[in-house]
Each structure stands twice: as C-alpha cells, then as structure tokens.
C-alpha positions in Angstrom: -22.0 30.1 1.1 -21.9 31.1 4.4 -19.4 29.3 7.0 -19.8 29.2 10.6 -16.8 30.4 12.2 -15.2 29.4 16.0 -14.3 32.3 17.7 -11.3 32.7 18.9 -10.1 30.0 22.1 -9.2 31.3 25.1 -6.7 29.6 28.0 -8.3 27.9 31.2 -9.3 30.3 33.8 -9.0 33.5 31.7 -11.4 35.9 31.1 -12.9 35.9 27.7 -12.8 38.9 25.6 -15.4 40.4 23.1 -13.8 39.9 19.5 -16.9 39.3 17.9 -16.3 41.4 14.1 -18.5 43.0 11.9 -18.2 40.2 9.6 -18.9 37.5 12.1 -21.9 39.9 13.4 -23.0 39.4 9.2 -22.8 35.7 9.1 -24.8 35.1 12.2 -27.6 37.4 11.4 -27.8 35.6 8.2 -27.7 32.1 10.1 -30.5 33.5 12.3 -32.7 34.6 9.7 -31.8 38.5 10.0 -32.8 40.8 7.2 -29.9 43.1 7.8 -26.4 43.5 9.3 -26.9 44.3 12.9 -30.2 45.8 15.1 -30.0 49.0 13.1 -27.4 47.8 10.6 -24.2 48.8 10.2 -23.0 52.4 10.3 -26.4 53.2 11.3 -28.2 52.0 7.8 -31.9 51.0 8.2 -32.9 47.5 8.5 -33.8 46.0 4.6 -37.2 45.4 4.1 -38.5 41.9 4.2 -39.6 41.8 0.8 -36.2 42.4 -0.7 -35.9 38.7 -1.8 -39.3 37.8 -2.9 -40.3 33.7 -3.0 -43.0 32.1 -4.5 -45.1 30.0 -3.2 -45.0 32.1 -0.1 -43.6 31.2 3.4 -45.6 29.1 5.7 -48.2 28.0 2.6 -49.9 24.8 2.6 -51.5 22.6 -0.1 -49.6 24.6 -2.7 -50.2 22.8 -6.1 -48.2 21.1 -8.1 -48.2 22.9 -10.8 -47.7 26.3 -8.9 -44.6 28.5 -10.3 -41.7 28.4 -8.1 -39.3 31.3 -8.1 -37.1 33.6 -6.2 -36.8 37.0 -7.4 -35.5 40.7 -6.2 -36.4 44.1 -7.4 -33.3 46.0 -6.9 -29.8 44.3 -6.1 -28.9 40.8 -7.2 -28.9 37.4 -6.0 -25.6 35.7 -4.5 -27.1 32.2 -4.0 -30.3 30.0 -3.8 -30.4 26.7 -2.7 -33.7 25.1 -2.7 -34.5 22.0 -1.1 -37.5 18.9 -1.5 -38.0 16.7 1.8 -40.5 14.1 1.7 -40.1 12.2 4.9 -36.1 11.2 5.6 -35.8 11.4 1.8 -34.3 15.3 1.0 -33.3 16.0 -2.4 -31.7 19.4 -4.1 -33.6 21.0 -6.6 -31.9 22.2 -9.9 -32.4 25.7 -10.8 -30.7 28.6 -12.6 -30.0 32.6 -11.8 -30.9 34.8 -14.5 -27.7 36.6 -16.0 -29.0 40.0 -14.5 -28.6 38.3 -11.3 -32.4 39.4 -10.0 -34.4 36.0 -10.3 -34.1 32.3 -9.9 -35.9 29.5 -11.7 -36.1 26.0 -11.5 -34.4 23.9 -14.2 -37.5 21.5 -14.2 -41.4 23.0 -14.4 -43.5 21.2 -11.7 -43.3 20.4 -8.0 -43.9 17.0 -6.3 -46.7 16.1 -4.7 -47.0 15.8 -0.8 -43.5 16.9 -0.1 -41.9 20.1 2.0 -39.7 22.6 0.0 -37.3 24.7 1.8 -35.9 28.2 -0.1 -32.5 29.6 1.2 -31.9 32.7 -0.7 -28.7 35.0 0.0 -28.7 38.8 -2.0 -27.2 42.1 -2.4 -29.8 45.0 -2.4 -29.2 47.8 -4.0 -27.2 49.8 -1.1 -24.9 46.4 -1.1 -26.2 45.1 2.0 -26.4 41.6 2.1 -30.1 40.0 2.7 -30.6 35.9 3.5 -34.1 34.8 3.4 -35.4 31.4 4.5 -39.0 30.1 3.5 -40.9 26.7 3.3 -44.0 25.7 1.9 -45.8 22.1 1.4 -47.3 20.7 -1.8 -50.8 19.1 -1.5 -51.4 15.3 -1.6 -53.0 14.9 -5.0 -56.4 12.9 -5.4 -55.7 10.8 -8.3 -52.6 8.3 -8.4 -51.6 5.9 -11.3 -49.8 2.9 -11.3 -48.7 0.5 -14.1 -49.6 -3.4 -14.5 -46.0 -5.1 -16.1 -45.6 -7.9 -17.9 -43.4 -10.2 -17.8 -43.2 -11.4 -14.5 -40.6 -10.7 -11.9 -37.4 -13.2 -12.5 -39.3 -15.1 -15.2 -37.7 -16.6 -18.1 -38.8 -15.9 -21.1 -39.2 -16.4 -25.3 -37.0 -14.5 -27.5 -40.0 -12.6 -28.4 -40.9 -11.1 -25.3 -42.5 -7.6 -25.1 -42.2 -5.7 -22.2 -45.9 -4.2 -21.6 -47.0 -1.3 -19.3 -50.8 -1.1 -19.1 -51.6 2.3 -16.8 -55.0 2.7 -14.7 -55.5 5.9 -15.8 -55.1 7.4 -19.2 -51.9 9.3 -19.6 -51.6 12.3 -21.5 -47.7 13.5 -20.6 -46.7 10.4 -22.5 -43.0 11.8 -22.5 -42.8 12.1 -18.6 -44.3 8.7 -17.8 -41.8 7.1 -21.1 -38.5 9.0 -19.3 -39.6 7.5 -16.5 -39.2 3.9 -17.4 -35.5 2.7 -18.0 -34.7 -0.4 -19.5 -30.9 -1.8 -19.2 -30.2 -5.0 -21.1 -26.7 -7.2 -20.8 -25.4 -7.7 -23.2 -26.6 -4.2 -24.6 -29.3 -3.2 -27.0 -31.3 -0.4 -27.9 -34.8 -1.0 -26.4 -37.7 2.0 -27.5 -40.9 2.2 -26.3 -44.0 2.2 -28.4 -48.1 3.7 -27.4 -50.9 2.4 -27.9 -53.6 5.2 -27.0 -52.9 6.7 -23.6 -53.3 3.8 -21.4 -50.6 1.1 -22.4 -47.1 1.7 -23.7 -44.7 -1.6 -25.0 -41.2 -1.8 -25.5 -38.8 -4.0 -27.6 -35.8 -4.0 -29.6 -35.4 -4.4 -33.2 -35.3 -7.8 -33.6 -36.3 -10.7 -31.2 -33.8 -10.7 -27.9 -31.0 -13.1 -28.3 -30.8 -15.8 -25.9 -29.2 -15.3 -22.5 -30.2 -11.6 -22.6 -30.8 -10.1 -19.0 -33.2 -7.7 -18.7 -33.8 -4.7 -15.8 -37.0 -2.4 -16.3 -37.2 0.3 -13.7 -40.3 2.0 -13.2 -39.6 5.5 -11.3 -42.9 6.9 -11.9 -43.8 8.2 -8.2 -44.7 11.5 -8.1 -44.0 11.6 -12.4 -47.1 13.7 -13.7 -48.9 12.0 -16.1 -52.3 13.9 -16.9 -53.4 17.3 -14.7 -53.7 16.2 -11.2 -52.5 12.6 -11.8 -49.3 11.5 -10.2 -47.4 8.5 -10.1 -47.1 5.8 -7.4 -44.3 3.2 -7.9 -41.1 3.2 -7.9 -40.0 -0.3 -8.2 -37.7 -2.6 -10.6 -38.4 -6.2 -12.3 -36.1 -8.4 -14.4 -36.5 -11.4 -16.4 -34.1 -13.4 -18.8 -34.5 -14.2 -22.4 -34.2 -18.2 -22.5 -33.9 -20.2 -25.8 -35.0 -19.5 -29.0 -38.3 -20.9 -30.2 -40.7 -20.1 -33.1 -43.2 -21.6 -34.6 -44.6 -21.3 -38.1 -48.2 -22.1 -39.1 -49.2 -22.5 -42.5 -52.9 -22.3 -42.6 -52.9 -23.8 -46.2 -50.9 -27.0 -45.6 -52.3 -27.3 -42.1 -49.1 -27.9 -40.3 -47.0 -26.0 -37.9 -43.0 -26.2 -38.1 -41.7 -25.9 -34.4 -37.9 -24.6 -34.4 -35.6 -24.4 -31.6 -32.2 -22.5 -31.6 -32.0 -22.4 -35.5 -32.9 -26.5 -35.7 -36.4 -28.0 -36.4 -37.8 -29.8 -33.6 -40.8 -30.9 -35.2 -43.8 -30.5 -37.8 -47.0 -31.1 -36.3 -50.3 -31.4 -37.9 -53.1 -28.6 -37.1 -56.6 -27.4 -37.4 -57.0 -23.5 -38.3 -59.6 -21.2 -38.6 -62.6 -22.0 -41.2 -63.2 -19.0 -43.7 -65.9 -18.2 -42.1 -63.8 -17.3 -38.9 -60.3 -17.6 -40.1 -56.8 -17.4 -38.2 -55.7 -14.1 -37.8 -51.7 -13.7 -39.8 -48.6 -12.6 -38.4 -46.3 -12.8 -35.4 -48.0 -13.5 -32.3 -46.4 -13.9 -28.9 -47.4 -16.3 -26.2 -48.7 -14.3 -23.0 -50.4 -17.0 -21.0 -50.5 -20.7 -20.6 -53.3 -23.2 -19.0 -53.2 -27.1 -18.2 -56.6 -26.7 -18.7 -59.5 -23.8 -19.4 -62.9 -23.2 -20.4 -63.8 -21.5 -23.6 -67.3 -20.2 -24.1 -68.0 -18.6 -27.6 -69.9 -15.8 -25.9 -67.0 -14.2 -24.9 -65.7 -13.8 -27.9 -68.9 -13.0 -30.1 -69.7 -16.6 -31.3 -73.1 -16.3 -29.0 -74.0 -20.1 -28.3 -71.8 -21.8 -31.0 -69.8 -23.7 -28.4 -69.0 -23.9 -24.9 -66.1 -26.5 -24.0 -65.1 -26.6 -20.0 -62.1 -28.7 -20.4 -60.0 -27.5 -23.3 -56.5 -29.1 -22.7 -52.9 -27.7 -22.7 -53.9 -23.8 -24.0 -51.9 -21.4 -24.7 -52.7 -17.7 -25.2 -51.5 -15.4 -28.5 -54.1 -12.6 -28.8 -55.9 -10.5 -26.1 -59.2 -11.0 -28.4 -59.0 -14.9 -27.5 -56.7 -16.3 -30.1 -55.4 -19.7 -28.6 -53.3 -22.3 -29.7 -54.6 -25.2 -28.0 -55.2 -29.1 -27.6 -58.2 -30.2 -29.5 -60.0 -33.8 -29.1 -63.1 -33.0 -30.9 -62.3 -32.4 -34.2 -61.7 -35.7 -35.2 -59.7 -36.2 -38.5 -59.3 -32.6 -39.2 -55.9 -32.1 -38.0 -53.8 -31.6 -41.2 -56.7 -31.8 -43.6 -58.6 -29.0 -43.2 -59.6 -25.8 -41.2 -62.6 -26.1 -38.7 -62.0 -23.9 -36.0 -63.4 -20.1 -34.8 -60.3 -18.6 -35.1 -57.5 -20.4 -32.8 -55.0 -23.0 -33.9 -55.6 -26.7 -32.8 -53.7 -29.5 -32.3 -54.1 -33.3 -31.6 -55.1 -34.2 -27.9 -56.9 -36.2 -25.6 -59.7 -35.7 -23.2 -58.4 -34.3 -20.0 -54.8 -33.9 -21.9 -51.7 -35.9 -22.3 -48.2 -35.0 -22.7 -47.5 -37.9 -25.5 -50.2 -35.8 -27.8 -49.3 -33.1 -30.2 -50.5 -30.5 -27.8 -48.8 -31.7 -24.4 -45.7 -32.2 -26.5 -45.7 -28.4 -27.5 -47.1 -27.3 -24.5 -44.4 -28.6 -22.3 -41.5 -26.9 -24.5 -43.6 -23.5 -24.4 -42.1 -20.5 -22.8 -44.1 -17.1 -22.2 -43.0 -14.8 -24.7 -42.2 -17.3 -27.8 -43.2 -16.5 -31.0 -46.1 -18.5 -33.1 -46.3 -17.0 -36.4 -49.4 -17.6 -38.6 -48.9 -17.3 -42.4 -51.3 -17.8 -45.5 -54.9 -17.6 -43.4 -57.6 -15.7 -45.2 -57.6 -12.8 -42.6 -55.6 -9.5 -42.0 -52.5 -9.5 -40.0 -52.9 -9.3 -36.3 -53.1 -5.8 -35.1 -49.8 -4.8 -33.0 -51.9 -3.8 -29.7 -53.9 -7.4 -29.7 -51.6 -9.0 -27.4 -48.5 -8.7 -27.8 -48.1 -8.4 -31.5 -45.9 -5.3 -32.0 -43.3 -7.4 -34.1 -45.7 -6.5 -36.6 -44.5 -3.2 -36.9 -41.4 -2.7 -38.8 -38.5 -0.7 -36.5 -39.5 2.6 -38.2 -43.2 2.5 -37.5 -42.3 0.9 -34.1 -39.8 4.3 -33.1 -42.7 6.4 -34.4 -44.9 5.5 -31.5 -42.5 6.7 -28.9 -43.3 10.1 -27.3 -39.5 11.0 -26.9 -39.0 11.3 -30.7 
C-alpha cells in the first residue's frame, strides 16, 4: 500500500530545507504514475519499460465487450498489489481478484464485466531488478443493446392466500439460469426454505415445500441489474417487493358429487353445489391457485378453442384458476344443474344471478377469496393440471420441484 507522507514541518519564518529522501521520491513517483524511481532511476539505473506491467483490456479502451478477459500480468518479477474498481455514475465497487501463487498474474474471482461501466486498475509490481513499478489504466465497457426484465406476481404489499407462488416471467429467454436465479433473493419471517423452479427459459417460480403459514412476511429482491441472462442480454432491474400471507383457505371441488367444500383455518365454512366440465370438456384435476378476480368479465369460447359455442358478456364473480382459461365463476344460465350434473366447458360454476349478487353462492365465495387461495379439483375425468398452467406448481412433489432449480 502506498501512503502519503507529510514533509517535515518548519518554524514560521524559517527557510525550508530540502528533506526529500529517496523513499519519498519513490512513493511520489508511484502516485504520479512514473514507472521508475526517478528521472533516470535510482543510482543511474534505466527506466523500466511501460509494458513491465501488462493490463488487459488496454488503457483508455472504449466499448469493451462484457465478456472480454480482465487480467494483470508481469513478464518478470512479481506483483505486489492489484486494486480494481468499477464505477458507474456515483456508485463505486471494488472487484475481487487473486494474485497467482508465482506472483506473475492477477485475475478476477468472477468472470465477466458489468455493462456501461468504467474500470480503473492500479497495479504495483517489482521487476526482475527489484525496481518498484506502478501502473494505472482505465477502460469502459459498452452499453448492451438488449436488456431483460421480470414481470412479477404477486403485487407489492398484497395480502395473499397460503398457496401463493412467486412467479417471475422474463421478456427475453434466459440461458444462464443459474446467474439469474442466484440474483433473486427471497427472505421470510418466520424463516422457511424457498426454492426456484424453471419452466423453460422465460419463467421462474419460487415456493416453499408446503403452503405458507398464515402471517408469514415475504420479501423478494430482484438484483438483476447487469446480470447476464444470455449472450448480449443483461438485466435492467434492481427492485424489491413484499407481501403478507393472510388466513388459510382451501376449497375442494368433487366433480362426481358436484360439490365444493370451503375450509378456513381447518374449519369447514360451507359446502356449495357446483357444476363442473362435461365428459367432452372435463375440468382439470389438481391444485390450482387463484391468480385473478373479476366482478364481471366476458367469456368468449373462441379465446380457448370453443369456436362459437358461447360468448357471455357479463359473467359475474369470475376467479381465474389457470392461464389456459379455467375459471371458478358465477353462473346464471345453467338452471338446476348445480349439485346435480356437469354442464360447463371446463370451468367450475357456482349459482348466481344476472348482474351478480353477494347473497348467491358465487358472490358469497368471491367475497371470501384472496389471490393465492387454493382450489383443488378431484374425481374429474381429466388429467392433472400442468405445473406451469397458472400457478400449478403445488402439483409437483418437493423432490421434482427442487430438480427444476438451476442452483442444484
């Protein structure tokens, strides 16, 4: 380490005396970027060549690629110290690195450079003749052409049901999944292990082994800025969102008995008559999580592959269960089917009136539902809903869920 030494003091009115020692000259030379210990070197030795300390990327380079190698080398002698700092705007951060065992090279601990940043390299070495040499270089990395960001659920400060799964959808395909997953930090109070699972290269869901405990506070930090997701694609976000887990409520639909049992904190609230999907278009089996709720919405069969079979402009109390179009919703057109037979195109219907009513079974259930509540369908003549269809991840056991993490 180079220290600045104050020159010896003098009394007021006295004449200063030249007290600059060879050691002080050497330190000053290093601080001003000289490459030897004086104009011609101490004791008449020649100046050390500029390339006695070799830095890559070269000094004053611009538009350096983020995958360019960063290194400091000496062809002879050894490195005494290397300090590398990354700056961007007012922010400055040191870059961790190691000098090799033989002292002839330095490399960063982590490969890859941050985009749109300036790097400053300060190196001090002893050459083969024992001369101390200092070198400072700078270079700038290029601004990447492509950025990626994540669209997240649930919303910030939401209160959610115990089945909520944190879901991140990326606007660009991620090939370095481990780097991206590592940059997503989930902390909980009380503490619980949360593991990520990738669905393709554009979606990462995270959940604990079992449903959240009521009252759990969850904080998600997306430290994605400058994270490399794919060649030439780097993160844009550095943000935090949080949510609270509310009371526990799960509802079980029995497609054969045509009923839905609603339980709150382990106690049965009600058993409601329902109508599920017909034999030709049955309802998915399995655990589904509430992701959206609409007081009224339009349902057009053309949007889910039932061309022209229905188009209802005012479906009341609609609760989305899958991204493919499965809803639990109010139904005012099915007559006496509730509790008796299955007549829907795959949704779960509850009795309601045109315009919706909070006194009808559908309105009653809607008013007691949170985003993140679980609705499980049993005994339907269809397969189990896919884990990536909505927030269907609870249909994977813990071993299979963990196998989908890029972190091992």
